[in-house]
Backbone atoms as SQL, in Angstrom:
CREATE TABLE atoms (id INTEGER PRIMARY KEY, chain TEXT, resi INTEGER, resn TEXT, atom TEXT, x REAL, y REAL, z REAL);
INSERT INTO atoms VALUES
  (1, 'A', 1, 'MET', 'N', -40.773, 35.000, 104.980),
  (2, 'A', 1, 'MET', 'CA', -40.000, 34.551, 104.173),
  (3, 'A', 1, 'MET', 'C', -40.233, 35.566, 102.895),
  (4, 'A', 2, 'PRO', 'N', -39.003, 36.800, 102.985),
  (5, 'A', 2, 'PRO', 'CA', -39.276, 37.403, 101.501),
  (6, 'A', 2, 'PRO', 'C', -39.358, 36.777, 99.844),
  (7, 'A', 3, 'GLY', 'N', -39.888, 37.388, 99.922),
  (8, 'A', 3, 'GLY', 'CA', -40.163, 36.691, 98.032),
  (9, 'A', 3, 'GLY', 'C', -40.992, 35.874, 97.812),
  (10, 'A', 4, 'VAL', 'N', -41.329, 35.002, 98.592),
  (11, 'A', 4, 'VAL', 'CA', -42.075, 33.596, 98.736),
  (12, 'A', 4, 'VAL', 'C', -43.119, 34.303, 97.745),
  (13, 'A', 5, 'GLU', 'N', -43.811, 35.307, 98.086),
  (14, 'A', 5, 'GLU', 'CA', -44.925, 35.454, 97.642),
  (15, 'A', 5, 'GLU', 'C', -45.010, 35.761, 95.817),
  (16, 'A', 6, 'GLN', 'N', -43.558, 36.640, 95.569),
  (17, 'A', 6, 'GLN', 'CA', -43.510, 36.634, 94.055),
  (18, 'A', 6, 'GLN', 'C', -43.297, 35.466, 93.294),
  (19, 'A', 7, 'VAL', 'N', -42.966, 34.642, 93.714),
  (20, 'A', 7, 'VAL', 'CA', -42.435, 32.960, 93.569),
  (21, 'A', 7, 'VAL', 'C', -43.826, 32.311, 93.123),
  (22, 'A', 8, 'ARG', 'N', -44.968, 33.021, 93.977),
  (23, 'A', 8, 'ARG', 'CA', -46.369, 32.123, 93.972),
  (24, 'A', 8, 'ARG', 'C', -47.179, 32.891, 93.109),
  (25, 'A', 9, 'THR', 'N', -46.648, 33.764, 91.879),
  (26, 'A', 9, 'THR', 'CA', -47.583, 34.430, 90.969),
  (27, 'A', 9, 'THR', 'C', -47.628, 33.960, 89.679),
  (28, 'A', 10, 'ARG', 'N', -48.659, 34.278, 89.101),
  (29, 'A', 10, 'ARG', 'CA', -48.573, 33.171, 87.952),
  (30, 'A', 10, 'ARG', 'C', -47.462, 34.095, 86.841),
  (31, 'A', 11, 'LEU', 'N', -47.102, 33.173, 86.256),
  (32, 'A', 11, 'LEU', 'CA', -45.769, 33.348, 84.965),
  (33, 'A', 11, 'LEU', 'C', -46.272, 33.200, 83.644),
  (34, 'A', 12, 'PRO', 'N', -46.116, 34.616, 82.921),
  (35, 'A', 12, 'PRO', 'CA', -46.646, 33.751, 81.624),
  (36, 'A', 12, 'PRO', 'C', -45.911, 32.904, 80.750),
  (37, 'A', 13, 'ASP', 'N', -46.357, 31.896, 80.255),
  (38, 'A', 13, 'ASP', 'CA', -45.890, 30.924, 79.251),
  (39, 'A', 13, 'ASP', 'C', -46.417, 30.529, 78.303),
  (40, 'A', 14, 'PRO', 'N', -46.253, 29.776, 77.150),
  (41, 'A', 14, 'PRO', 'CA', -47.208, 29.697, 76.686),
  (42, 'A', 14, 'PRO', 'C', -47.297, 28.353, 76.354),
  (43, 'A', 15, 'TYR', 'N', -47.414, 27.575, 77.063),
  (44, 'A', 15, 'TYR', 'CA', -47.704, 26.055, 77.501),
  (45, 'A', 15, 'TYR', 'C', -49.212, 26.078, 78.358),
  (46, 'A', 16, 'THR', 'N', -49.727, 25.079, 77.771),
  (47, 'A', 16, 'THR', 'CA', -51.186, 24.663, 78.836),
  (48, 'A', 16, 'THR', 'C', -50.812, 23.229, 79.421),
  (49, 'A', 17, 'ILE', 'N', -51.721, 23.400, 80.407),
  (50, 'A', 17, 'ILE', 'CA', -51.623, 21.870, 81.292),
  (51, 'A', 17, 'ILE', 'C', -52.914, 20.972, 81.114),
  (52, 'A', 18, 'PRO', 'N', -52.697, 20.042, 80.354),
  (53, 'A', 18, 'PRO', 'CA', -53.592, 18.604, 80.351),
  (54, 'A', 18, 'PRO', 'C', -54.623, 18.617, 81.193),
  (55, 'A', 19, 'LYS', 'N', -55.627, 18.669, 80.854),
  (56, 'A', 19, 'LYS', 'CA', -56.781, 18.235, 81.681),
  (57, 'A', 19, 'LYS', 'C', -57.373, 16.702, 82.159),
  (58, 'A', 20, 'VAL', 'N', -55.727, 15.975, 82.624),
  (59, 'A', 20, 'VAL', 'CA', -55.977, 14.746, 82.951),
  (60, 'A', 20, 'VAL', 'C', -55.394, 14.743, 84.761),
  (61, 'A', 21, 'LYS', 'N', -55.894, 13.573, 85.045),
  (62, 'A', 21, 'LYS', 'CA', -55.520, 13.209, 86.393),
  (63, 'A', 21, 'LYS', 'C', -54.490, 12.749, 86.469),
  (64, 'A', 22, 'ASP', 'N', -53.492, 13.327, 87.344),
  (65, 'A', 22, 'ASP', 'CA', -51.568, 12.945, 87.212),
  (66, 'A', 22, 'ASP', 'C', -51.178, 13.162, 88.803),
  (67, 'A', 23, 'SER', 'N', -50.380, 11.921, 89.231),
  (68, 'A', 23, 'SER', 'CA', -50.015, 11.875, 90.615),
  (69, 'A', 23, 'SER', 'C', -49.261, 12.989, 90.905),
  (70, 'A', 24, 'TYR', 'N', -48.457, 13.666, 90.377),
  (71, 'A', 24, 'TYR', 'CA', -47.705, 14.480, 90.431),
  (72, 'A', 24, 'TYR', 'C', -48.017, 16.104, 90.427),
  (73, 'A', 25, 'SER', 'N', -49.349, 15.812, 89.928),
  (74, 'A', 25, 'SER', 'CA', -50.073, 17.587, 89.629),
  (75, 'A', 25, 'SER', 'C', -49.978, 18.404, 90.996),
  (76, 'A', 26, 'ALA', 'N', -50.156, 17.832, 91.906),
  (77, 'A', 26, 'ALA', 'CA', -50.152, 18.423, 93.404),
  (78, 'A', 26, 'ALA', 'C', -48.755, 19.119, 93.696),
  (79, 'A', 27, 'LEU', 'N', -47.970, 18.904, 93.093),
  (80, 'A', 27, 'LEU', 'CA', -46.062, 19.088, 92.927),
  (81, 'A', 27, 'LEU', 'C', -45.998, 20.717, 92.626),
  (82, 'A', 28, 'PHE', 'N', -47.129, 20.950, 91.606),
  (83, 'A', 28, 'PHE', 'CA', -47.120, 22.616, 91.634),
  (84, 'A', 28, 'PHE', 'C', -48.105, 23.086, 92.320),
  (85, 'A', 29, 'TRP', 'N', -47.444, 22.998, 93.315),
  (86, 'A', 29, 'TRP', 'CA', -48.448, 24.447, 94.413),
  (87, 'A', 29, 'TRP', 'C', -47.539, 25.747, 94.054),
  (88, 'A', 30, 'MET', 'N', -46.835, 26.028, 93.709),
  (89, 'A', 30, 'MET', 'CA', -46.145, 27.596, 93.301),
  (90, 'A', 30, 'MET', 'C', -47.410, 28.127, 92.337),
  (91, 'A', 31, 'ASP', 'N', -48.090, 27.739, 91.587),
  (92, 'A', 31, 'ASP', 'CA', -49.172, 28.004, 90.926),
  (93, 'A', 31, 'ASP', 'C', -50.093, 27.169, 90.152),
  (94, 'A', 32, 'TYR', 'N', -51.121, 27.340, 89.275),
  (95, 'A', 32, 'TYR', 'CA', -52.055, 26.917, 88.751),
  (96, 'A', 32, 'TYR', 'C', -52.968, 25.695, 89.669),
  (97, 'A', 33, 'ARG', 'N', -53.273, 26.271, 90.884),
  (98, 'A', 33, 'ARG', 'CA', -54.194, 25.924, 91.794),
  (99, 'A', 33, 'ARG', 'C', -55.289, 25.560, 91.080),
  (100, 'A', 34, 'ASP', 'N', -55.710, 26.493, 89.955),
  (101, 'A', 34, 'ASP', 'CA', -57.286, 26.747, 89.191),
  (102, 'A', 34, 'ASP', 'C', -57.149, 25.628, 88.248),
  (103, 'A', 35, 'GLN', 'N', -56.121, 25.201, 87.926),
  (104, 'A', 35, 'GLN', 'CA', -56.241, 23.744, 87.373),
  (105, 'A', 35, 'GLN', 'C', -55.528, 21.971, 87.398),
  (106, 'A', 36, 'TYR', 'N', -55.750, 22.447, 88.868),
  (107, 'A', 36, 'TYR', 'CA', -55.387, 21.206, 89.577),
  (108, 'A', 36, 'TYR', 'C', -56.724, 20.108, 89.322),
  (109, 'A', 37, 'ILE', 'N', -56.517, 18.950, 88.749),
  (110, 'A', 37, 'ILE', 'CA', -57.369, 17.692, 88.517),
  (111, 'A', 37, 'ILE', 'C', -57.799, 17.033, 89.812),
  (112, 'A', 38, 'ALA', 'N', -58.299, 16.470, 90.542),
  (113, 'A', 38, 'ALA', 'CA', -58.462, 15.518, 91.286),
  (114, 'A', 38, 'ALA', 'C', -57.707, 14.397, 91.022),
  (115, 'A', 39, 'GLY', 'N', -57.352, 13.983, 91.716),
  (116, 'A', 39, 'GLY', 'CA', -56.560, 12.372, 91.632),
  (117, 'A', 39, 'GLY', 'C', -55.730, 11.923, 92.774),
  (118, 'A', 40, 'ALA', 'N', -55.294, 10.481, 92.812),
  (119, 'A', 40, 'ALA', 'CA', -54.418, 10.496, 93.852),
  (120, 'A', 40, 'ALA', 'C', -52.986, 10.646, 93.405),
  (121, 'A', 41, 'ASP', 'N', -52.460, 11.445, 94.604),
  (122, 'A', 41, 'ASP', 'CA', -51.189, 11.543, 94.772),
  (123, 'A', 41, 'ASP', 'C', -50.536, 10.181, 94.916),
  (124, 'A', 42, 'ALA', 'N', -48.822, 10.804, 94.320),
  (125, 'A', 42, 'ALA', 'CA', -48.220, 9.463, 93.986),
  (126, 'A', 42, 'ALA', 'C', -47.991, 8.548, 95.429),
  (127, 'A', 43, 'PRO', 'N', -47.551, 7.339, 95.189),
  (128, 'A', 43, 'PRO', 'CA', -47.959, 6.344, 96.400),
  (129, 'A', 43, 'PRO', 'C', -47.168, 6.100, 97.707),
  (130, 'A', 44, 'ASP', 'N', -45.814, 6.976, 97.099),
  (131, 'A', 44, 'ASP', 'CA', -44.229, 6.181, 98.300),
  (132, 'A', 44, 'ASP', 'C', -44.247, 7.190, 99.173),
  (133, 'A', 45, 'ARG', 'N', -44.873, 7.756, 100.120),
  (134, 'A', 45, 'ARG', 'CA', -44.143, 8.753, 101.343),
  (135, 'A', 45, 'ARG', 'C', -43.301, 8.037, 101.885),
  (136, 'A', 46, 'ASN', 'N', -43.000, 6.855, 101.742),
  (137, 'A', 46, 'ASN', 'CA', -42.142, 6.675, 103.106),
  (138, 'A', 46, 'ASN', 'C', -40.743, 6.739, 102.190),
  (139, 'A', 47, 'ASN', 'N', -40.969, 6.279, 101.002),
  (140, 'A', 47, 'ASN', 'CA', -39.601, 6.511, 100.083),
  (141, 'A', 47, 'ASN', 'C', -39.069, 7.983, 99.614),
  (142, 'A', 48, 'TYR', 'N', -39.982, 8.743, 99.153),
  (143, 'A', 48, 'TYR', 'CA', -39.724, 9.956, 98.916),
  (144, 'A', 48, 'TYR', 'C', -40.542, 11.096, 99.453),
  (145, 'A', 49, 'PRO', 'N', -40.346, 11.404, 100.765),
  (146, 'A', 49, 'PRO', 'CA', -41.126, 12.196, 101.548),
  (147, 'A', 49, 'PRO', 'C', -41.371, 13.656, 100.895),
  (148, 'A', 50, 'ASN', 'N', -40.506, 13.910, 100.451),
  (149, 'A', 50, 'ASN', 'CA', -39.900, 15.470, 99.720),
  (150, 'A', 50, 'ASN', 'C', -41.328, 15.694, 98.925),
  (151, 'A', 51, 'LEU', 'N', -41.736, 14.478, 98.107),
  (152, 'A', 51, 'LEU', 'CA', -42.901, 14.660, 96.852),
  (153, 'A', 51, 'LEU', 'C', -44.093, 14.983, 97.797),
  (154, 'A', 52, 'PHE', 'N', -44.152, 14.419, 98.949),
  (155, 'A', 52, 'PHE', 'CA', -45.075, 14.555, 99.441),
  (156, 'A', 52, 'PHE', 'C', -45.654, 15.789, 100.543),
  (157, 'A', 53, 'TRP', 'N', -44.405, 16.402, 101.075),
  (158, 'A', 53, 'TRP', 'CA', -44.215, 17.763, 101.640),
  (159, 'A', 53, 'TRP', 'C', -45.206, 18.960, 100.697),
  (160, 'A', 54, 'ALA', 'N', -44.643, 18.636, 99.262),
  (161, 'A', 54, 'ALA', 'CA', -45.159, 19.398, 98.373),
  (162, 'A', 54, 'ALA', 'C', -46.453, 19.048, 98.261),
  (163, 'A', 55, 'CYS', 'N', -46.978, 18.040, 98.247),
  (164, 'A', 55, 'CYS', 'CA', -48.597, 17.478, 98.408),
  (165, 'A', 55, 'CYS', 'C', -48.676, 18.490, 99.276),
  (166, 'A', 56, 'ASP', 'N', -48.921, 18.021, 100.666),
  (167, 'A', 56, 'ASP', 'CA', -49.353, 18.528, 101.789),
  (168, 'A', 56, 'ASP', 'C', -49.702, 20.058, 102.059),
  (169, 'A', 57, 'ASP', 'N', -48.470, 20.770, 101.390),
  (170, 'A', 57, 'ASP', 'CA', -48.169, 21.936, 101.449),
  (171, 'A', 57, 'ASP', 'C', -49.337, 22.769, 99.957),
  (172, 'A', 58, 'PHE', 'N', -49.621, 21.646, 99.319),
  (173, 'A', 58, 'PHE', 'CA', -50.500, 21.967, 97.900),
  (174, 'A', 58, 'PHE', 'C', -52.096, 21.876, 98.715),
  (175, 'A', 59, 'HIS', 'N', -52.105, 20.873, 99.392),
  (176, 'A', 59, 'HIS', 'CA', -53.647, 20.222, 99.895),
  (177, 'A', 59, 'HIS', 'C', -54.036, 21.161, 101.166),
  (178, 'A', 60, 'GLY', 'N', -52.840, 21.548, 101.862),
  (179, 'A', 60, 'GLY', 'CA', -53.109, 22.077, 103.140),
  (180, 'A', 60, 'GLY', 'C', -53.352, 21.128, 104.402),
  (181, 'A', 61, 'ALA', 'N', -52.735, 19.888, 104.052),
  (182, 'A', 61, 'ALA', 'CA', -53.033, 18.593, 104.941),
  (183, 'A', 61, 'ALA', 'C', -51.668, 17.855, 105.569),
  (184, 'A', 62, 'ARG', 'N', -51.483, 17.867, 106.594),
  (185, 'A', 62, 'ARG', 'CA', -50.202, 17.476, 106.803),
  (186, 'A', 62, 'ARG', 'C', -50.359, 15.501, 107.129),
  (187, 'A', 63, 'LYS', 'N', -49.858, 14.514, 105.935),
  (188, 'A', 63, 'LYS', 'CA', -49.957, 13.258, 106.025),
  (189, 'A', 63, 'LYS', 'C', -48.241, 12.939, 106.115),
  (190, 'A', 64, 'SER', 'N', -47.422, 13.513, 105.978),
  (191, 'A', 64, 'SER', 'CA', -46.116, 13.062, 105.694),
  (192, 'A', 64, 'SER', 'C', -45.098, 12.574, 106.434),
  (193, 'A', 65, 'PRO', 'N', -44.254, 11.815, 106.604),
  (194, 'A', 65, 'PRO', 'CA', -43.433, 11.551, 107.658),
  (195, 'A', 65, 'PRO', 'C', -42.213, 12.420, 107.978),
  (196, 'A', 66, 'LEU', 'N', -41.983, 12.696, 109.054),
  (197, 'A', 66, 'LEU', 'CA', -41.002, 13.430, 109.543),
  (198, 'A', 66, 'LEU', 'C', -40.318, 12.653, 110.526),
  (199, 'A', 67, 'SER', 'N', -39.392, 11.888, 110.323),
  (200, 'A', 67, 'SER', 'CA', -38.172, 11.044, 111.532),
  (201, 'A', 67, 'SER', 'C', -38.254, 11.771, 112.982),
  (202, 'A', 68, 'ALA', 'N', -38.524, 10.694, 113.847),
  (203, 'A', 68, 'ALA', 'CA', -38.243, 11.431, 115.310),
  (204, 'A', 68, 'ALA', 'C', -36.924, 10.733, 115.551),
  (205, 'A', 69, 'CYS', 'N', -36.491, 9.907, 115.131),
  (206, 'A', 69, 'CYS', 'CA', -35.003, 9.789, 115.374),
  (207, 'A', 69, 'CYS', 'C', -34.063, 10.981, 115.415),
  (208, 'A', 70, 'ASP', 'N', -32.740, 10.333, 116.165),
  (209, 'A', 70, 'ASP', 'CA', -31.958, 11.142, 115.459),
  (210, 'A', 70, 'ASP', 'C', -30.909, 11.634, 114.386),
  (211, 'A', 71, 'CYS', 'N', -30.955, 10.692, 113.642),
  (212, 'A', 71, 'CYS', 'CA', -30.081, 11.047, 112.389),
  (213, 'A', 71, 'CYS', 'C', -31.398, 9.668, 111.686),
  (214, 'A', 72, 'PRO', 'N', -31.768, 9.681, 110.600),
  (215, 'A', 72, 'PRO', 'CA', -32.206, 10.872, 109.568),
  (216, 'A', 72, 'PRO', 'C', -33.312, 11.806, 109.937),
  (217, 'A', 73, 'LEU', 'N', -33.432, 12.876, 110.070),
  (218, 'A', 73, 'LEU', 'CA', -34.741, 13.750, 109.994),
  (219, 'A', 73, 'LEU', 'C', -35.353, 14.005, 108.710),
  (220, 'A', 74, 'ILE', 'N', -34.645, 13.819, 107.445),
  (221, 'A', 74, 'ILE', 'CA', -35.094, 13.770, 106.247),
  (222, 'A', 74, 'ILE', 'C', -33.961, 13.168, 105.590),
  (223, 'A', 75, 'TRP', 'N', -34.916, 12.712, 104.666),
  (224, 'A', 75, 'TRP', 'CA', -34.389, 11.500, 103.559),
  (225, 'A', 75, 'TRP', 'C', -35.053, 11.377, 102.777),
  (226, 'A', 76, 'GLU', 'N', -34.117, 10.316, 101.768),
  (227, 'A', 76, 'GLU', 'CA', -34.727, 9.979, 100.284),
  (228, 'A', 76, 'GLU', 'C', -34.227, 8.284, 100.371),
  (229, 'A', 77, 'ALA', 'N', -35.128, 7.321, 99.986),
  (230, 'A', 77, 'ALA', 'CA', -34.514, 5.964, 99.974),
  (231, 'A', 77, 'ALA', 'C', -35.174, 5.546, 98.772),
  (232, 'A', 78, 'LEU', 'N', -34.161, 4.756, 98.383),
  (233, 'A', 78, 'LEU', 'CA', -34.135, 3.394, 97.338),
  (234, 'A', 78, 'LEU', 'C', -34.563, 4.174, 95.830),
  (235, 'A', 79, 'ALA', 'N', -33.996, 5.618, 95.747),
  (236, 'A', 79, 'ALA', 'CA', -34.037, 6.300, 94.751),
  (237, 'A', 79, 'ALA', 'C', -33.180, 5.592, 93.203),
  (238, 'A', 80, 'SER', 'N', -33.491, 5.527, 92.069),
  (239, 'A', 80, 'SER', 'CA', -33.246, 4.603, 91.516),
  (240, 'A', 80, 'SER', 'C', -31.459, 5.276, 90.827),
  (241, 'A', 81, 'GLU', 'N', -31.007, 6.316, 91.059),
  (242, 'A', 81, 'GLU', 'CA', -29.854, 6.920, 90.331),
  (243, 'A', 81, 'GLU', 'C', -28.803, 7.068, 91.704),
  (244, 'A', 82, 'ALA', 'N', -29.456, 6.792, 92.784),
  (245, 'A', 82, 'ALA', 'CA', -28.430, 6.993, 94.029),
  (246, 'A', 82, 'ALA', 'C', -27.290, 6.505, 94.203),
  (247, 'A', 83, 'HIS', 'N', -26.078, 6.364, 94.634),
  (248, 'A', 83, 'HIS', 'CA', -25.283, 5.407, 94.902),
  (249, 'A', 83, 'HIS', 'C', -24.775, 5.225, 96.120),
  (250, 'A', 84, 'TYR', 'N', -25.782, 4.330, 96.752),
  (251, 'A', 84, 'TYR', 'CA', -25.891, 4.560, 98.459),
  (252, 'A', 84, 'TYR', 'C', -24.797, 3.920, 98.907),
  (253, 'A', 85, 'ASP', 'N', -23.640, 3.071, 98.302),
  (254, 'A', 85, 'ASP', 'CA', -22.546, 2.469, 98.655),
  (255, 'A', 85, 'ASP', 'C', -21.410, 3.337, 98.868),
  (256, 'A', 86, 'ARG', 'N', -21.906, 4.769, 98.546),
  (257, 'A', 86, 'ARG', 'CA', -20.744, 5.678, 98.931),
  (258, 'A', 86, 'ARG', 'C', -21.061, 6.313, 100.505),
  (259, 'A', 87, 'LEU', 'N', -22.302, 5.539, 101.233),
  (260, 'A', 87, 'LEU', 'CA', -22.643, 6.054, 102.220),
  (261, 'A', 87, 'LEU', 'C', -21.773, 5.376, 103.278),
  (262, 'A', 88, 'GLN', 'N', -21.112, 4.267, 102.527),
  (263, 'A', 88, 'GLN', 'CA', -20.399, 3.491, 103.726),
  (264, 'A', 88, 'GLN', 'C', -19.683, 3.897, 104.737),
  (265, 'A', 89, 'VAL', 'N', -19.129, 4.958, 104.119),
  (266, 'A', 89, 'VAL', 'CA', -18.446, 5.719, 105.092),
  (267, 'A', 89, 'VAL', 'C', -18.800, 6.350, 106.495),
  (268, 'A', 90, 'LEU', 'N', -20.091, 6.796, 106.389),
  (269, 'A', 90, 'LEU', 'CA', -21.243, 7.666, 107.038),
  (270, 'A', 90, 'LEU', 'C', -21.763, 6.701, 107.801),
  (271, 'A', 91, 'SER', 'N', -22.430, 5.619, 107.550),
  (272, 'A', 91, 'SER', 'CA', -23.103, 4.739, 107.782),
  (273, 'A', 91, 'SER', 'C', -23.510, 3.516, 107.231),
  (274, 'A', 92, 'PRO', 'N', -23.086, 2.138, 107.692),
  (275, 'A', 92, 'PRO', 'CA', -23.310, 1.223, 106.604),
  (276, 'A', 92, 'PRO', 'C', -24.687, 0.843, 106.765),
  (277, 'A', 93, 'ALA', 'N', -25.260, 1.200, 108.122),
  (278, 'A', 93, 'ALA', 'CA', -26.584, 0.519, 108.436),
  (279, 'A', 93, 'ALA', 'C', -27.544, 1.496, 107.211),
  (280, 'A', 94, 'LEU', 'N', -27.487, 2.518, 107.080),
  (281, 'A', 94, 'LEU', 'CA', -27.722, 3.921, 105.731),
  (282, 'A', 94, 'LEU', 'C', -27.728, 3.373, 104.807),
  (283, 'A', 95, 'ALA', 'N', -26.303, 2.716, 103.956),
  (284, 'A', 95, 'ALA', 'CA', -26.053, 2.429, 102.849),
  (285, 'A', 95, 'ALA', 'C', -26.605, 1.082, 102.800),
  (286, 'A', 96, 'ALA', 'N', -26.649, 0.011, 103.819),
  (287, 'A', 96, 'ALA', 'CA', -27.645, -1.144, 103.565),
  (288, 'A', 96, 'ALA', 'C', -29.230, -0.877, 103.098),
  (289, 'A', 97, 'LYS', 'N', -29.650, -0.259, 103.932),
  (290, 'A', 97, 'LYS', 'CA', -31.208, -0.002, 103.713),
  (291, 'A', 97, 'LYS', 'C', -31.495, 1.107, 102.839),
  (292, 'A', 98, 'LYS', 'N', -30.145, 1.513, 101.930),
  (293, 'A', 98, 'LYS', 'CA', -30.504, 2.316, 100.653),
  (294, 'A', 98, 'LYS', 'C', -31.078, 3.627, 101.184),
  (295, 'A', 99, 'VAL', 'N', -31.086, 4.478, 102.396),
  (296, 'A', 99, 'VAL', 'CA', -31.516, 5.652, 102.652),
  (297, 'A', 99, 'VAL', 'C', -30.059, 6.905, 102.700),
  (298, 'A', 100, 'SER', 'N', -30.638, 7.522, 101.866),
  (299, 'A', 100, 'SER', 'CA', -29.928, 8.631, 101.661),
  (300, 'A', 100, 'SER', 'C', -30.533, 10.100, 102.572),
  (301, 'A', 101, 'PRO', 'N', -29.601, 10.421, 103.984),
  (302, 'A', 101, 'PRO', 'CA', -29.646, 11.730, 104.401),
  (303, 'A', 101, 'PRO', 'C', -28.696, 12.992, 104.247),
  (304, 'A', 102, 'PRO', 'N', -28.560, 13.730, 104.116),
  (305, 'A', 102, 'PRO', 'CA', -30.273, 14.659, 104.441),
  (306, 'A', 102, 'PRO', 'C', -30.028, 14.724, 103.096),
  (307, 'A', 103, 'HIS', 'N', -31.668, 15.577, 102.854),
  (308, 'A', 103, 'HIS', 'CA', -32.788, 15.645, 101.563),
  (309, 'A', 103, 'HIS', 'C', -32.779, 17.127, 101.364),
  (310, 'A', 104, 'ALA', 'N', -32.096, 17.857, 99.984),
  (311, 'A', 104, 'ALA', 'CA', -32.484, 19.607, 100.279),
  (312, 'A', 104, 'ALA', 'C', -33.659, 19.796, 99.674),
  (313, 'A', 105, 'TRP', 'N', -34.085, 18.982, 99.138),
  (314, 'A', 105, 'TRP', 'CA', -35.783, 19.305, 98.552),
  (315, 'A', 105, 'TRP', 'C', -36.655, 19.163, 99.459),
  (316, 'A', 106, 'GLN', 'N', -36.592, 18.047, 100.534),
  (317, 'A', 106, 'GLN', 'CA', -37.372, 17.595, 101.358),
  (318, 'A', 106, 'GLN', 'C', -37.374, 18.776, 102.507),
  (319, 'A', 107, 'THR', 'N', -36.335, 19.130, 102.737),
  (320, 'A', 107, 'THR', 'CA', -36.313, 20.472, 103.795),
  (321, 'A', 107, 'THR', 'C', -36.591, 21.721, 103.298),
  (322, 'A', 108, 'ALA', 'N', -36.790, 22.147, 102.102),
  (323, 'A', 108, 'ALA', 'CA', -37.190, 23.215, 101.347),
  (324, 'A', 108, 'ALA', 'C', -39.020, 22.947, 101.612),
  (325, 'A', 109, 'GLU', 'N', -39.221, 21.836, 101.543),
  (326, 'A', 109, 'GLU', 'CA', -41.120, 21.430, 100.919),
  (327, 'A', 109, 'GLU', 'C', -41.370, 21.464, 102.821),
  (328, 'A', 110, 'VAL', 'N', -40.644, 21.050, 103.721),
  (329, 'A', 110, 'VAL', 'CA', -41.191, 21.159, 105.077),
  (330, 'A', 110, 'VAL', 'C', -41.571, 22.557, 105.488),
  (331, 'A', 111, 'ARG', 'N', -40.612, 23.009, 105.156),
  (332, 'A', 111, 'ARG', 'CA', -40.546, 24.597, 105.687),
  (333, 'A', 111, 'ARG', 'C', -41.118, 25.703, 104.904),
  (334, 'A', 112, 'LEU', 'N', -41.306, 25.127, 103.757),
  (335, 'A', 112, 'LEU', 'CA', -42.444, 26.012, 102.630),
  (336, 'A', 112, 'LEU', 'C', -43.920, 25.389, 103.385),
  (337, 'A', 113, 'TYR', 'N', -44.262, 24.329, 104.027),
  (338, 'A', 113, 'TYR', 'CA', -45.616, 23.820, 104.294),
  (339, 'A', 113, 'TYR', 'C', -45.651, 24.568, 105.816),
  (340, 'A', 114, 'LEU', 'N', -44.669, 24.406, 106.658),
  (341, 'A', 114, 'LEU', 'CA', -44.688, 24.994, 108.019),
  (342, 'A', 114, 'LEU', 'C', -45.107, 26.803, 107.731),
  (343, 'A', 115, 'LEU', 'N', -44.450, 27.119, 106.765),
  (344, 'A', 115, 'LEU', 'CA', -44.421, 28.629, 106.610),
  (345, 'A', 115, 'LEU', 'C', -45.786, 29.009, 106.278),
  (346, 'A', 116, 'ASP', 'N', -46.397, 28.205, 105.566),
  (347, 'A', 116, 'ASP', 'CA', -47.714, 28.069, 104.691),
  (348, 'A', 116, 'ASP', 'C', -48.536, 28.179, 105.755),
  (349, 'A', 117, 'GLN', 'N', -48.273, 26.825, 106.838),
  (350, 'A', 117, 'GLN', 'CA', -49.425, 26.873, 107.612),
  (351, 'A', 117, 'GLN', 'C', -49.544, 28.010, 109.114),
  (352, 'A', 118, 'GLU', 'N', -48.094, 28.753, 109.047),
  (353, 'A', 118, 'GLU', 'CA', -48.554, 30.038, 110.280),
  (354, 'A', 118, 'GLU', 'C', -48.982, 31.433, 109.467),
  (355, 'A', 119, 'ARG', 'N', -49.028, 31.179, 107.914),
  (356, 'A', 119, 'ARG', 'CA', -49.438, 32.486, 107.370),
  (357, 'A', 119, 'ARG', 'C', -50.941, 32.270, 107.492),
  (358, 'A', 120, 'ARG', 'N', -51.395, 31.050, 107.360),
  (359, 'A', 120, 'ARG', 'CA', -53.228, 30.275, 107.183),
  (360, 'A', 120, 'ARG', 'C', -53.818, 30.527, 108.896),
  (361, 'A', 121, 'LYS', 'N', -53.012, 30.688, 109.758),
  (362, 'A', 121, 'LYS', 'CA', -53.554, 30.664, 111.207),
  (363, 'A', 121, 'LYS', 'C', -54.215, 32.149, 110.940);
């Protein structure tokens, strides 16, 4: 994928990263690997799989879900700002379960993970 390596280069900025354990620090796979403080990743892989595909890419290990069902293959669930009632027209079952497919961020993270796995071979 053209341009991926350009994105993953250190960009100059005036900010410093605190040396603390942070459950979201592995989401910064684009850069700052040398400043990562090991700790627990955020705990909710089933509802926010996009975050964990990013963590899996950072750590180089696949632990995150990807649905084997026909639909949805990518999703987010129980999001605080989502309007699940609007899914009624698409699927009353998804609206009731508060599951929103598709999810573009998860799609991007899965693709980046798979591209990185291919590159590591």
